[in-house]
C-alpha positions in Angstrom: 0.0 0.0 0.0 1.7 3.1 -1.2 2.3 6.3 0.8 0.2 8.5 -1.5 -0.6 12.0 -0.4 -4.2 13.1 -1.2 -4.7 16.6 -2.3 -7.6 16.9 0.1 -5.3 16.3 3.0 -7.3 13.4 4.2 -5.5 10.2 5.2 -7.0 7.3 3.2 -5.2 4.0 2.9 -4.7 3.2 -0.8 -5.0 -0.5 -1.9 -2.2 -1.7 -4.1 -4.3 -4.3 -5.7 -7.5 -4.6 -7.7 -10.5 -7.0 -7.2 -10.8 -9.8 -9.7 -13.2 -12.2 -7.9 -16.2 -11.1 -5.8 -18.5 -12.9 -3.3 -22.1 -11.7 -2.7 -22.9 -10.5 0.8 -26.3 -10.6 2.6 -27.4 -8.2 5.3 -30.3 -9.7 7.3 -32.8 -7.2 8.9 -32.3 -6.4 12.5 -35.1 -8.6 13.8 -33.5 -11.6 12.1 -30.1 -10.7 13.5 -31.6 -10.8 17.0 -33.1 -14.3 16.3 -29.8 -15.5 14.8 -27.8 -14.3 17.9 -30.2 -16.1 20.2 -30.0 -19.3 18.1 -26.2 -19.1 18.3 -26.3 -18.9 22.1 -24.9 -15.3 22.0 -21.6 -16.8 20.8 -20.5 -15.2 17.5 -18.5 -18.4 16.8 -21.8 -20.3 16.5 -23.4 -17.9 14.0 -24.0 -19.3 10.5 -22.0 -17.3 8.0 -25.0 -16.9 5.8 -26.4 -14.6 8.6 -23.2 -12.4 8.7 -22.7 -9.3 6.6 -19.1 -8.5 7.5 -17.1 -11.4 9.0 -14.5 -9.7 11.3 -14.3 -12.7 13.6 -10.8 -13.6 12.6 -8.0 -13.2 10.1 -7.4 -16.9 10.2 -8.1 -18.8 7.0 -10.2 -16.0 5.6 -7.6 -13.8 3.8 -7.8 -13.2 0.1 -5.3 -15.1 -2.1 -3.4 -13.3 -4.8 -3.7 -14.2 -8.5 -0.2 -15.7 -8.3 -1.3 -18.0 -5.4 -4.4 -19.1 -7.3 -2.3 -19.9 -10.4 0.3 -21.8 -8.4 -2.4 -24.2 -7.1 -2.9 -25.5 -10.7 0.7 -27.0 -10.9 0.6 -28.9 -7.6 2.2 -32.3 -7.5 -0.6 -34.4 -5.9 1.5 -37.3 -4.5 1.4 -38.7 -1.0 5.1 -38.9 -0.5 8.1 -37.1 -2.2 6.0 -34.4 -3.7 7.8 -31.7 -5.6 5.3 -29.3 -4.3 6.5 -29.9 -0.8 10.1 -29.5 -1.9 9.3 -26.1 -3.2 7.8 -25.1 0.2 10.7 -26.6 2.1 13.2 -24.6 0.0 11.3 -21.3 0.5 11.2 -21.8 4.3 14.9 -22.6 4.4 15.6 -19.5 2.3 13.5 -17.1 4.5 14.3 -18.5 8.0 17.6 -20.2 7.5 16.6 -23.4 9.3 17.2 -26.7 7.7 14.6 -28.9 9.4 10.9 -28.5 8.4 7.7 -30.1 9.7 4.4 -29.4 7.9 1.2 -29.4 9.8 -2.5 -28.7 9.1 -2.4 -25.4 11.1 -0.6 -23.6 13.9 -2.2 -25.3 16.9 -0.9 -28.6 15.6 2.6 -27.2 16.0 1.7 -26.3 19.6 0.5 -29.8 20.2 3.8 -31.2 19.0 5.9 -28.7 20.9 4.0 -29.3 24.2 4.1 -33.1 23.9 7.9 -33.1 23.3 9.1 -30.3 25.5 6.5 -29.8 28.3 6.4 -32.1 31.3 4.5 -32.0 34.6 5.8 -29.0 36.6 7.6 -27.3 33.8 7.1 -23.6 33.0 6.9 -21.7 29.7 7.7 -18.0 30.0 6.1 -15.9 27.2 5.4 -12.3 26.3 1.6 -13.2 26.4 -0.4 -16.3 26.0 -2.7 -17.4 23.2 -5.7 -19.6 24.1 -4.7 -22.8 22.4 -1.0 -22.4 23.3 -1.9 -22.2 27.0 -4.3 -25.1 26.7 -1.7 -27.5 25.2 0.9 -26.5 27.8 -1.5 -27.0 30.7 -2.9 -30.3 29.3 0.7 -31.6 29.4 1.2 -30.6 33.0 3.0 -27.4 32.5 2.2 -23.8 33.3 2.8 -20.4 31.7 4.3 -17.2 32.9 3.1 -14.0 31.1 6.0 -11.5 31.1 4.7 -8.8 28.8 6.1 -5.3 29.5 3.9 -3.2 31.7 3.0 -1.0 28.8 1.4 -4.0 27.1 -1.5 -3.9 29.5 -2.1 -0.1 29.1 -5.2 0.3 26.9 -4.3 3.8 25.8 -0.7 4.3 25.0 1.8 5.6 22.4 4.4 2.9 23.1 5.3 1.4 19.7 6.1 -2.1 21.0 3.6 -3.1 23.6 4.2 -6.8 22.9 7.8 -6.6 24.3 8.8 -9.1 26.9 10.0 -7.6 30.2 13.6 -8.8 30.5 13.7 -8.3 34.3 10.6 -10.4 34.7 12.2 -13.1 32.5 15.3 -13.2 34.6 13.2 -13.4 37.8 11.1 -16.4 36.5 14.3 -18.3 35.6 15.8 -17.5 39.0 12.7 -18.6 40.8 12.0 -21.8 38.9 15.6 -22.7 37.8 16.6 -23.2 34.2 15.9 -27.0 34.3 12.2 -26.3 34.9 11.9 -24.0 31.8 10.5 -26.0 28.9 11.2 -23.2 26.4 10.8 -19.4 26.1 8.0 -18.4 23.7 7.7 -15.1 21.9 4.5 -14.3 20.0 4.9 -12.0 17.1 1.8 -9.8 17.4 0.3 -10.5 20.9 -3.2 -11.7 19.8 -5.1 -11.3 23.0 -3.9 -7.8 23.9 -4.6 -6.0 20.6 -2.2 -7.5 18.1 0.7 -5.5 19.6 4.2 -6.2 18.2 7.6 -6.6 19.9 10.8 -5.0 18.6 13.8 -6.7 17.1 15.9 -5.3 19.9 13.6 -7.0 22.4 14.1 -10.3 20.7 17.8 -9.8 20.8 17.6 -9.2 24.5 15.5 -12.3 25.1 18.0 -14.4 23.1 20.8 -13.1 25.3 19.0 -14.3 28.4 18.2 -17.7 26.8 21.9 -18.1 25.9 23.0 -17.3 29.4 20.8 -20.2 30.7 20.9 -22.7 27.8 17.2 -22.2 27.0 15.3 -22.8 23.7 13.7 -19.7 22.1 10.5 -20.4 20.2 8.8 -17.9 18.0 5.1 -18.1 17.2 5.2 -16.4 13.8 1.5 -16.6 12.9 1.2 -12.8 12.9 4.7 -12.2 11.7 3.7 -10.1 8.7 2.2 -7.4 10.9 5.1 -7.5 13.3 7.6 -7.1 10.4 5.7 -4.1 9.2 5.8 -2.5 12.6 9.5 -3.2 13.1 10.2 -1.6 9.7 8.2 1.5 10.4 8.5 2.0 14.1 12.1 0.8 15.0 14.7 3.4 14.1 17.5 0.9 13.7 15.5 -1.1 11.1 14.1 1.6 8.9 16.8 1.0 6.3 16.4 -2.8 6.3 14.2 -4.7 3.9 11.4 -6.9 5.1 13.4 -9.9 4.0 16.4 -8.7 6.0 14.3 -8.1 9.1 12.8 -11.6 8.7 16.2 -13.3 8.6 17.5 -11.3 11.6 14.5 -12.4 13.6 14.9 -16.0 12.5 18.6 -16.1 13.3 17.7 -15.3 16.9 15.3 -18.3 17.3 15.7 -22.1 17.8 12.2 -22.9 16.6 9.7 -21.0 14.5 6.1 -22.2 14.1 3.2 -20.6 12.4 -0.4 -20.8 11.3 -0.4 -20.4 7.5 -4.1 -19.4 7.9 -2.5 -16.1 8.9 1.0 -16.1 7.6 0.8 -16.9 3.9 -2.9 -16.6 3.6 -3.8 -20.3 3.1 -5.0 -23.1 5.3 -2.0 -24.9 6.8 0.9 -24.5 9.0 4.4 -25.6 9.8 7.4 -25.6 12.0 11.1 -24.8 11.3 13.8 -26.1 13.6 17.5 -25.5 13.9 18.3 -28.7 15.8 18.4 -32.1 14.1 18.0 -33.8 17.5 14.8 -31.8 18.2 13.5 -32.5 14.7 14.0 -36.3 15.2 12.2 -36.1 18.5 9.2 -34.3 16.9 8.9 -35.8 13.5 7.2 -39.0 14.5 4.2 -37.0 15.8 3.5 -35.6 12.3 2.4 -38.9 10.6 0.7 -39.8 13.8 -1.5 -36.7 14.1 -1.1 -34.8 10.8 -0.1 -36.7 7.7 3.1 -37.8 6.0 6.2 -35.6 6.3 5.7 -34.1 2.9 2.2 -32.8 3.4 1.4 -32.7 7.1 -2.4 -32.7 6.6 -2.3 -29.9 4.0 -3.7 -30.1 0.5 -0.8 -29.9 -2.0 -2.7 -27.1 -3.7 -2.6 -25.1 -0.5 1.1 -25.9 -0.1 1.8 -24.4 -3.6 -0.2 -21.3 -2.6 1.7 -21.1 0.7 5.1 -21.1 -1.0 3.9 -18.0 -3.1 2.3 -16.4 0.0 5.4 -16.6 2.0 7.4 -14.9 -0.7 4.6 -12.2 -1.0 5.0 -11.6 2.7 8.4 -10.1 1.9 6.6 -7.3 -0.1 5.9 -4.3 2.0 3.0 -3.3 -0.2 1.3 -6.6 0.5 1.8 -6.7 4.3 1.0 -3.1 5.1 -2.7 -3.1 4.0 -3.9 -4.8 7.2 -2.0 -2.4 9.6 -3.0 0.7 7.6 -6.7 -0.3 7.4 -6.6 -1.0 11.1 -5.0 2.3 11.8 -7.6 4.1 9.8 -10.4 2.4 11.7 -8.8 3.0 15.1 -8.1 6.7 14.3 -11.7 7.3 13.1 -13.2 5.7 16.2 -10.8 7.4 18.6 -11.6 10.8 16.9 -15.3 10.2 17.8 -14.5 9.3 21.4 -14.9 5.5 21.0 -12.6 3.5 23.5 -10.1 1.5 21.5 -6.7 0.0 22.0 -3.9 2.3 21.0 -1.6 2.5 19.3 -3.2 0.6 16.4 -1.8 -2.9 16.3 -2.1 -5.8 13.8 -4.8 -8.3 13.2 -7.7 -6.0 13.8 -9.3 -3.0 15.5 -9.9 -3.7 19.2 -12.8 -2.0 21.1 -12.2 -1.6 24.9 -15.3 -3.1 26.4 -14.1 -2.1 29.9 -14.8 1.5 29.0 -17.4 1.0 26.2 -19.8 -0.8 28.6 -18.3 0.1 32.0 -21.7 -0.7 33.7 -21.4 -4.4 32.9 -19.3 -6.4 35.5 -16.6 -8.8 34.3 -18.7 -11.6 35.8 -21.2 -10.9 33.0 -18.7 -10.9 30.2 -18.8 -7.4 28.9 -16.7 -8.1 25.7 -19.0 -11.0 24.8 -22.1 -8.8 25.4 -20.6 -6.1 23.2 -19.9 -8.6 20.5 -23.5 -9.8 20.6 -24.8 -6.2 20.6 -22.6 -5.2 17.6 -23.8 -8.1 15.5 -27.5 -7.2 16.3 -26.8 -3.5 15.4 -24.8 -4.2 12.2 -24.5 -7.7 11.0 -20.8 -7.4 11.8 -19.3 -10.5 13.5 -16.4 -9.8 15.9 -14.7 -12.0 18.5 -14.6 -11.6 22.2 -11.1 -11.5 23.7 -11.6 -11.2 27.4 -12.9 -13.2 30.3 -14.9 -15.5 28.1 -11.6 -16.5 26.4 -10.1 -17.5 29.7 -10.6 -20.8 31.5 -11.7 -21.3 35.0 -9.3 -22.3 37.8 -9.4 -25.9 39.0 -11.7 -24.9 41.9 -14.2 -23.5 39.4 -13.6 -19.8 40.2 -13.5 -17.4 37.3 -10.3 -15.9 35.9 -10.9 -12.3 35.0 -9.0 -11.2 32.0 -6.5 -8.3 32.0 -8.5 -6.8 29.2 -12.0 -7.0 27.9 -11.7 -6.6 24.1 -14.0 -6.9 21.2 -11.7 -7.8 18.3 -12.8 -6.7 14.9 -10.3 -8.5 12.6 -9.4 -7.2 9.2 -8.6 -10.2 7.0 -5.9 -9.2 4.4 -7.2 -7.7 1.1 -10.9 -8.6 1.9 -12.9 -5.5 2.9 -13.3 -2.2 1.0 -13.0 1.2 2.6 -16.8 1.8 2.4 -17.4 -1.4 4.3 -15.0 -0.3 7.0 -16.9 3.0 7.2 -20.2 1.1 7.6 -18.7 -0.8 10.6 -17.5 2.5 12.1 -20.9 4.1 11.7 -22.7 1.2 13.4 -20.2 1.3 16.3 -20.8 5.0 16.7 -24.6 4.3 17.0 -24.0 1.5 19.4 -21.8 3.7 21.6 -24.5 6.4 21.7 -26.9 3.7 23.0 -24.5 1.7 25.1 -26.6 2.1 28.2 -29.1 -0.4 26.6 -26.5 -3.2 26.5 -26.6 -5.7 29.3 -24.5 -8.7 30.4 -24.5 -12.4 29.5 -24.6 -15.6 31.6 -23.6 -19.2 30.6 -26.3 -21.7 30.0 -23.8 -24.3 28.5 -20.2 -24.0 29.5 -17.6 -26.5 28.2 -14.5 -27.1 30.4 -11.9 -26.6 27.6 -11.8 -23.6 25.2 -15.4 -22.6 26.2 -15.4 -19.5 24.0 -15.4 -21.6 20.9 -18.7 -23.4 21.5 -20.2 -22.4 24.9 -23.7 -20.9 24.9 -24.9 -17.9 26.8 -28.1 -15.9 27.4 -28.7 -12.3 28.1 -29.3 -11.4 31.8 -32.4 -9.3 30.9 -34.5 -8.2 27.9 -31.8 -5.7 26.9 -31.5 -7.1 23.3 -35.1 -6.6 22.5 -34.8 -3.0 23.8 -31.7 -2.5 21.7 -33.6 -3.7 18.6 -36.5 -1.3 19.3 -34.2 1.6 19.6 -32.4 0.7 16.4 -35.7 0.5 14.5 -36.8 3.8 15.9 -33.5 5.5 14.8 -33.0 3.8 11.5 -36.5 3.4 10.1 -36.5 1.0 7.2 -32.7 0.9 7.0 -32.4 -2.2 9.2 
């Protein structure tokens, strides 16, 4: 996305692509949206996509492919073993990350399963800048625990700090001292902290973490699922990296790590995943789990057509004009909302625009899941599907008590190259209306609560008739434009 100055003086992100394939959208009337929300148990994950106008639930597996990716899918070598298609992916990963050993998987959480099974044991600890839901689940299921060591700025909702995803080095040293290096399974850095606003870490912070790992003989693992956004922020926000290419930054990051894993549903814009390893011994310990859980070592549960597209997508990630659309669209949305007094996470991060439910609906206690309630309310008001990233996304303690999240966020993901600017403006408009009527929004309560990853398929109900009152106000204000 080029830095183009508009004569009007307005900042408008300019897409550096044109649309070649379109998909028809449907906007159900507000009464139907209320019915659909109740049928889904007030869980946006359980909505049928036919009932969704703008799907901002996630950027995982819903990004637009390029014409070059589509073309590459036609030359795939569709063989079970020894596929030339896989060889091309392997070569591209070795070129970009400089690691010789590659394990393909069907998506990122499959890598987490393999990592946890091999490296995590009862009583072990995994320090990380911030957890992700499935990462934490795999570690705890294997008897380990996590330590979140994000810098203090990372939990400040309103900030100008450019790298709120940085790990606090003092906290890391303290955890190693308290537990002892032998208890540390590995140190994990997440490029673009998913649960606290898609905030990046700096290259210098990764250098500092590597130094600590070397002092204590610890493995450094990078979750590179949101690498594209983090690369863009390092390039544009870190002074020492402004003259480096995206490819050079990528290699410098990779050279600091022992293991890199990723969800290709985010990085590369296809459905798949993989892990790159520096150690042959670690590779041999892990590789047996790929045919056991995923598929053979030359497809790992992926379609070979997706593998061909991934190879192209990884190369396209080295193009700044490709990876900057997401961050620039997100910045536009965040800036417009902030200009109108809407509480959002700042500075704008990657992945999506994040509404701060703690301030948006400050009358709803955390025990009634304010971010989940806001997600339900926004869908009713707009047909826009977002994702709760707050207390609903936590899991209860063993004694059944609730774990209240550090933040209550409604994440509105912006899949890469999917939405137009007019659609973003529509979402902004409906958020403005909802904020004006936020006093009508009430809380939620569980009616069906799974023990593991409850936010995916748990069902909830409103604590009052607030949704009907919200619909009545919407009809009164919008007339026939429902």
